[in-house]
C-alpha positions in Angstrom: -13.9 -2.4 3.9 -11.7 -4.9 2.2 -14.4 -7.6 2.3 -16.7 -5.2 0.4 -14.4 -4.9 -2.6 -15.2 -6.8 -5.8 -13.3 -10.1 -5.8 -11.0 -9.0 -8.7 -10.0 -5.8 -6.8 -9.3 -7.8 -3.6 -7.1 -10.3 -5.5 -5.2 -7.5 -7.1 -4.6 -5.7 -3.8 -3.7 -8.9 -2.0 -1.0 -9.7 -4.6 0.3 -6.1 -4.7 0.5 -5.7 -1.0 1.9 -9.2 -0.7 4.8 -8.2 -3.0 5.3 -4.9 -1.1 5.2 -6.7 2.2 7.8 -9.2 1.0 10.1 -6.3 -0.1 9.6 -4.7 3.3 10.6 -7.9 5.0 13.9 -7.8 3.1 14.6 -4.1 3.8 17.8 -4.8 5.6 19.2 -5.8 2.2 17.3 -3.6 -0.2 16.8 -0.4 1.9 13.1 -0.4 1.0 11.1 -0.4 4.2 7.3 0.1 4.3 7.7 3.9 4.6 10.0 4.2 1.5 7.7 1.9 -0.5 4.7 3.9 0.5 6.3 7.1 -0.6 7.0 5.6 -4.0 3.6 3.9 -4.5 1.1 6.2 -2.8 1.0 8.9 -5.5 -0.1 6.3 -8.0 -2.8 4.7 -5.9 -5.1 7.4 -4.8 -5.5 11.1 -5.6 -8.0 13.9 -5.2 -10.8 13.9 -7.8 -10.3 17.6 -8.8 -7.2 19.7 -9.1 -6.2 21.6 -5.9 -3.4 23.7 -4.6 0.0 22.4 -3.7 -0.7 22.5 0.0 -3.8 20.3 -0.2 -2.1 18.0 -2.6 0.8 17.6 -0.2 -1.5 16.8 2.7 -3.4 14.4 0.6 -0.3 12.6 -0.5 1.0 12.3 3.1 -2.4 10.7 4.2 -2.3 8.2 1.3 1.3 7.4 2.1 0.4 6.6 5.7 -2.5 4.4 4.6 -0.3 2.5 2.1 2.4 2.1 4.8 -0.2 0.7 7.2 -1.5 -1.7 4.5 2.1 -2.9 3.8 2.9 -3.4 7.4 -0.4 -5.2 8.2 -1.0 -7.0 4.9 -1.1 -10.4 6.5 -3.9 -9.4 8.9 -5.8 -7.3 6.3 -5.6 -9.6 3.3 -5.2 -13.0 4.9 -2.5 -14.4 7.1 -1.2 -16.7 4.4 0.1 -14.0 2.1 3.5 -15.7 1.7 1.7 -18.5 -0.2 1.2 -16.1 -3.1 4.9 -16.8 -3.9 
């Protein structure tokens, strides 16, 4: 799916998740592991197209957070192994 994104979107995601991965790698110092980062970032990344009830919104947010956590933890494999070169 990543390879099907427009190039500008792919570059943006690669940089975003590169930064998040770098923060996760230093979680021993900053207390921000992939799970914590995902909880902070997920609500701003994807959301349901129409208003729903609180239960559905909560389930949706949890699913998005799991996806964001996965992308952070596997950003090198997903967006290219040389993600550290962005810095």
